[in-house]
N, C-alpha and C positions, 0 to 999 in steps of 0.2 A: 796623764802622768801618774806614775805609781811610786809610793813611798813605803818604807818599812822602818821599824825600830829594832836595833840589834844591840847586843851588849859588848862593850869593850872595857876591860878591866873592871867588870861588874857594874858599870854605869850604862844606862840606856842612851843610845845615840841615834839621831834621825838620819836616814839615808834615802837617796833616790834610787829607784830600781831601774836597771837597764838590762833587759833580757834576763840572763841568769846571774848577773852581777849587781852589786850595790856600790854606791859611791857615798861616802860620808859627807853630808852637806856642810857641816861646820868646818871640816878640813878644807873643802873646796871653796867655801864662801864663809870666811870667819865672822861676818856680820850676822849669820844665821845661828840662833841658839841651837845647842846640841839636842834639845828636847822638843818633841813635836808640840806639846801644849804650850811651852814657853815661846816657841816660834810663832804660833798662831796668836797668842796673846800680845806679842810684840808687833803684830800687823805686818810681818814679813811676807812679801810676795813669793811664796814658796815655789810656785811654778816657774817664775822668772829665774829664781836662784837655781832651781834644778836644771833648767834649760842651759844656763851658763856652765854649770858643773858638767853636764853631759857633753858639751861641746869642747871642753878643755882637756888637757893632759892629766887628768886626775887619777889617783890611785884607786884601783878597783879591787873588790873582794868577791869571791864567789858566794852567793847566798847560801849555797849548800854547806859551806864551811863556817858560816856565821851562827852564833847562838842568838836566836831572836828573843825579843821581849814582847810583852803585850803592846799592841800598837800605840795606845796612849797609856803609858805606865801609871800615871797618877791623874786620871780625869777629875775635874772638879765635881762633876755629877755623872752618874750612870743611871739613866732612867729607862726602865724596861716596860714593855707592854705585855700583858697577858691576854689570852683569848682574842688575838687580833686577826686570826683567820677563821672564817665561819665554820669550816669543817672541823677545826680543832676545838672550837667552843662546843660544837655539836657532839663530838666524841667524848667530851667531858661532861655531857649531860646538861649543858647550859645553853640558853638562848643567845642570839646575837646581842652583844652589849650595846647599850645606848651611849656609853661614854667609856673611854679606854680604862682598863684595869691597870693602873700605873703602880709600879713598885720600884724601889731603889736597890742597886747593888753597890757594894763597897769595893774600893780599889784592891783591897787585900785578897779578894776572891779571884783576881785575874791571873791567867796564865797565857803563855805564848803558844804560837804554832809549834808543834813538836813536843811541848811539855805534857806531862801526864795529868789527865784528870784524875782526881783523887777520890776513891771510894772511901767514905768516912768509916771509921771503926764502929760508930754507933748506929749504922744503918746499912742495909743492902739494897734499898729501894732507890737506886741511883739511875737517873733517867737523862736522856739527851733532848736537845731542842735546837734545831738548825735555824739560825736567824740572820737577818740583815742588820748591820750596825751602821749608824749615821754619826759622823763626826762634824760638830759645829765649828765653822771657821771664823765667824765674827759674832760679836754680841748681838743677840736678838732682842730688839726693844720690846717692852711690855705691850701687849695687845696688837702685836703684828698680825696682819690678816693672812689667811691661807694663800691668797693670790700673790702675796709678797714674800712668802716664807723661804722658798727654795734657794734664793741667792745666798742665804746664810749658811748653807751646807758646804763644807769643804770637800767631803768625800765619803766613800762607803767602804765597808769591810765586812768580813764574815765573823759570826759570833756563835758559840755553842753555850747556850744558857743551861748548863747542867744543873739538875734539880734533885734534891734529896726529898722525895715525895712524902714520906711519913712526917718529916719535920715541917714541910710546907703546909701540911694539913693539921698541924697541932694547934694553930691559931687561925682566926679569920683573916689575918694579914699573912701574905706569902713570904715576907722578907727573910725569916729565919731559915727557910728551906732553900733559899736562893743565894746565900752568902757564906756557905762553907768555903774554907780555903781550898784553892785548886779546882774551882768549878766553873770558871768563866773564861773559856777559850776565846781568844781575840787576835785576829790576824789572818794570814801572814802579811798582807799588804793593804794599803789604803789607796783606792783608786779615786782620783779627783773627779768631782761631779761632772765636769765637762765631757768626760769620756763615756758617760752612761746616759740613758734616757732620763729626762727630767723626773726627779723623785725616784730614780731607779725602778721605774714601773716596767713591767713586762719581762722581767728576768726570771729564768728558771732557777729554782732553789731546791736542792736535794740534801737529805741527811742519810748517810750510809753507815751502817754498823757492820764492821768486818767485811766490807765490800757489798753488803746486801742493802738495797734501797729500802729505807724505812719511811722516809718522807719525800714526797715528790709534788711540788706545787709551783706556783708562779707568784712573783711579788704583786702582780695585779690582783691577786685574791685577798690582799689585806683589807680588812674592814676600814681601818683608819690609815690613810696613806701618809707619806712623810710630811707633806705640806700641811695637811689638816692636823697632824699630831703636833707639829711645831707651833701652829697657831693656838691649839688648845692649851699647850704648856705655857705659851706666852701670856695667856689670860691669868696665869697663876704666878709665874716666876721668871727670872731673867736667865736665859740660856747664854752661856759664855763660851769663848773659844776653847776648844778642847773638851767640851762636854760631849757625852756619848748618849745616843738614844738607840735602844735595842728593840727592834720592831715586831717582836712576837714570832711564834713558830706555827707552821702548818700542821695538819693532822698527821697521825702516824707515830705519836710518841709511845714510849714503852708501856706506860701505866694504862693506856687505853686498849691494849691488846689482850687477847684471850689465848693462853695465859699471859700475864704481864711479862714484858721483856726488860730486865734490868741489866745495866752495864756492869761488868765485873773485870777484875784484874786479868790482863792479857788481851782484852778487847781493844779495838781502835774505832774511833768515830770520825767521820769526815763531813764537813759542811762545804758544799760547793754551790756557788752562786755565779750564774752566767755573767761573764764580763768582769767579775770581781776577783775570783780565785777560789782556792780550796784550802780550808783550814783542817789540819789533821792533829788529833790528840789521842795518843795511846791512853789506856786506862790502867791504873795501878791502885793497890790497896794503901791506905794510910799507914805510915810507920808510927807505931806507938811504943 
């Protein structure tokens, strides 16, 4: 099953995707909250609700005509992994990490499929990172073991962890370079976990700048897989419905190239993950 979030009268609305159309789930099933995170927190069986909506005479809208929103507009937590592909760690001059390099993103950094990634006025070192996003469907109890982790995943999506590299390197913590407004591409669809291999393992992932392949890898290349990552996080904190984990990027980022390749206004970056979809964000300068 595939889901998306779109805007209606400026408010995010949860929809099920059927081919090139979407069906508003709250319109079709009024017991379903209109927001994805709220629906997950309420314990709604979204796949059952979506199946009912798809089988009924519900109003449809072409996805192409809809204004999409970030898939989870207001996640409780967005936890990102750095250096989670060995080749990416190597190109950055670092060894394979013994523990994930976790950092947080804020919801204000998120943008939807089709929205412009924003080159900040204070920097030109604007980089791309194609990544797999995990959306948690149920509360993950503390100290959940790796073998028990995957049933807590609701689904998977695409993410572009756009990074302002000079700001990222200003401090030992990466947070400041990862939280500029307009730098977290997220979407366009959420694919339920049952439609993909367990842990989304074995999926081709590509990042393309203006159609040129810059990153080309497989999710099997991740150092810490989805189940292990959830278990490691559960040692520390409670993962809740609608929380997002962004699983790191493979080699080929712009800062590691000679000369470096920075995104600029007029560019377009695509993140494609096999079985999940393609996220596209044009690039534009910040308006000041």
